[in-house]
N, C-alpha and C positions, 0 to 999 in steps of 0.2 A: 177433834178437829176442827180446821177452821170453814167455815160456810159463809157464804154473801146472804145476807137478808134485808128485809126492807120493813116498814112497820107502817106505813102509808104508800099511797099513790103518788106519782109526782115525778121529778128530774131525777138525773142521775145522781144528784145531791143524795137522794133517800137511801140510797144502798151503800151497806155498810159490811164489813167483816167480821165475826164472831165465832167464839170458842162454842161448840157443840159436841154431843156423844155422839160418836163413831156408829152408823145404822146397822142393824142385824137383817142379814139377808132371811126371807122367809121361804116356804118351798116352792121350787122352781127359780126359785131368784140365786143370783150371785152376786158378790160385794166385789166393787171395783174400785181400787186404788186408780185416783183422777191423775193422768199426767199433763194433759189439755182439754180445756173445753173452748168449745165453738162459740160466738155471741153471733145472731140472726137479729133479722128486725122484728120477730114475732116477740123476743126477749125484753127489747124497748116497749114495747107496744103495752105488754103485760106490766112490765115496772109501772106505767105512766096512765093506764086505766083499766076499768075491769074488764078482764078478755076471758082467760079461759082458767083464772086460779081462785075465782073467789074475791071477798076481802083478805087483805095483809094483814099477819106477817106470812110470808112465803119467800121462797127460793126460786128465781125464774134460772133458765137455762137447761138445756135438753141434751145439746153435744156433747157425748162425752168419749176420750178415747185414752187408754190404761191400761193396769195390769189386773187378772182377777187375782183376789185373796183369798177368798171364801166361795164356798158352794154351797149351797140349800138344797135340800131334802129335795130328788128329782129333778135337780138342773140339769140340762141337757147341752152337747154340742158346745160347749166350753170347759176347761177345767183351772184349775189354779196352778197359777205362773203365767196364761195365754196374755197376749198382749191384743186386745179387742176394742174396737169402736161399735159406737151405735147410738142410737137417738130415743132413749128408752122411754114409756110412758105416756109419750106427746099424746092427745094436749093436757093430762093430766101431768102434778107436779111431778117433776126428776129432781129436782134442786142438783143441777148438774154444776153450779157452782159453788164447787166445795171438794174436799181433798179425795173423801168417799162418797158414793152414791150405790145405792141395791138398785137391780134392771133386773125383770125376766131375761133367762139364760138367751130363751129365743129371739131375743129384740138386739142380741149382738151378735157381732162375726170377729173372727181372729184379723187382725190388722194386716196388711200385705207387709212382707218382711222387708222390703227397701224403702215402705213410706216412715217418715216420722211421727211420733206422734201430732205434733202441731200441725202437719198436715191433716193426719185421721182425724182431728178433732173439726176440722173443716168441712168434711163431705159427709156428716150424715144427715143433717135437717136438707140442706140445701138441696145435696146428690138426690134422696131420696124425692124432693120436692119434683126436681128434675124430671126422674125416672119416672115417676107416677103418671105424670104430666107426658111425657113423653111417648114412653114404652107401652104403660098400660092403658093409660086415659086416649091417646093418641093413634099411637101404632106404628110411629114413622117409618118409612120403608124407604128402601133404595130409590134416589131419582127425585123424592118429593122437595119441595122447594118451602125450609120453615124458616120463618121470622123470628129470633128471642131476641125480645126486648130487655131494653138497659143488660146488655149481652157481656159487659163486662164486672157485672155485681157478683155476688157470691151466688145463686141461682143461674142467670145468666149463664156466666162464664162456664159451669159445668152441661148447663142444657147445649150448649154451642158443640161441646166434646161429645154427648151421647148422641146427639142428633147426626153428627159427621160418624161417628162408629158405626151408624146404621146407615149409612149410605146417603144421605140428605145433603142440598144443598142451602148454608145457610148463610141467611144475610143476618147481621147483629147491628145494632143501634147501639151507639154511645156518641159522648162527647167527640172531636175529631183529635184533641189529643190522645185520646187511648185506640184511636185506629189500627196503631201498630201492632198493640197487644191482642185486640181483636186478630188480626191476621196469624200471630204467632199459636192462636189456639185453633185455626182453622176456620175462621169465618169467611167467606168468599165475597160477600160482597157488603163491607164497613157502610152503616149511614150515619152521618150526623143528626139526630133527633132535632137538634135547633137550624134545620134546616127547612121549611117550610116548603120546597119544591124537593125534596127526597121522594127517590121513587125506588121502591123495593119491587117493581114487575109482580107478575101473578105468582100468590102464595097459595100452598096447600094448608098451612097452618100457620099460627100467630101465636107465641107463649107470651101472654100480656103480664111483664112483670114490672109495669109502671103506671098502671092506673087508669081509669075507665076515660081519658079524655084520651090519652094514644093509643086504648083499644079502638078506639072509634075510628080513630085516625088508620088504622092499618083496616080496618074491615074493609074500606072499598077495594083493597086491593086482592081480597081474598076470593079464593075463585068458587063456583056454586059447587057446593057439596064437601067444602073444604071447611074447617076449623077453626074458630075463637074462642082460646082457653083465657080466661081470667084468674090467673092465679094469686095476683096481687088484691083484688077488691071483687073478687066473682063478677058476674056479669047482670047490672042493673034489670029491670024488665024491659024498661024500654031501648035499650041497646040489642037485648034476647030477641025482640021483636023486631028492629031495625035488620039484624040479620037474617032474620028468618024471613025477610021480605026478600032480600039478595038468595036466598038458597043457604045461607051458608048457619054451618052447627055452630053451636055454643057449648062449651063445657066450663064448669067451676071445680074446685078441688080441695081440700083440705089434705095436707101430708098424715098420713100415719105411721105407726113402727112397718116394719117390712125385714122382715131375712132375706127374702129373695129377692129384694132389691137390693138390699146391701151385698149380697152377692153379686148380684149383678155389677154393681157398681165397683168392687174389688177385684174382680174380674178384669174390668177395665184397664184398671189403676195397674196390675200384675203383667198387663198385654202392651202398657205405653200405649194407650189410647185416652187417656185420661190422667190429668194432674189439676191437684188442687194447689192453688195461687195462695197465698198468705201474703198480705200486705205487711201487717204488721201483728205484733205480739205485745201484752202486757201484763205483767204479774198481776195474781189474784188481787192484792191489794188497790192497783190501780183500775178497778172495773169499772169505776164513774166515769175515766176519763175514754175506756172502749166503748161506754154507751155512747158518750158525746161525739166520739170520733165516727163512730156507725150513726149516728142522727144526722151526719152532715151529707149522709147518702153520695160519697166521692169516692169512696173506697175502693180499691180495683181490686175482685175476688172477696177477701176472708180478713177476718180479724180474729183472735185467737186468745184466750188466756191461759198462761203457763202455771201449771202447780209443782211441777218436778223440774 
């Protein structure tokens, strides 16, 4: 089978497609024929420097959508022939940039029937990041005001829709040219992050997806008792202290495989409350170009590799 690999850390040029043996599922695992694989910032960060996978050689990628073709002893929840999606193994190696991957059966869910494999491949990692922030950590409720930074991005555009589905009023930041897109996904108040006078009003939650400097900017608008979550960069100690002085809680998170979260996301897809916007797809052989495009941070929604 074809799989992307790298022998060194570096730029997109270190990625290459090689032929390797097809993996075999172990107990409680399934083998998935991959139809599409999502591309995420953690992929190019891991490609460029030591993050979660140690020293190369290794294969990046965690988002998969495909079809179960083999089931290991004790695997449950999915069966041969099922169309599935998931984010297996994170932050251990999943090697999702490949024609076949093995995964724990309980880290996958069935793909909604009306959802393409390309859309499904863009959902797991970004969707679970947003879900675990908004639902598990913040417990967003009806009537709250939520600011989603970088709201047109992969995590951001899904976070907006999850917050709206839970009844929140959403402020979303993006360049002015993307404000029409923000409104189309439910943002109540688009803000241009480049406008120094941008005022979101009082906030219950900030979903920080643009880094420490931006998190600090929006902190002053969070009401006492509200929450600032540093999804991208965590919360540095100084910023945490400043927030505490204002009576604002802080949180940091790292996404993890989560079948319950995936089921919540797919239920929103099936009910028409959530859609994955895929800006561009790339065949596996153009994986380096996918990383180059992703690293510009200009993509609206998701980038996806196609294998079938």
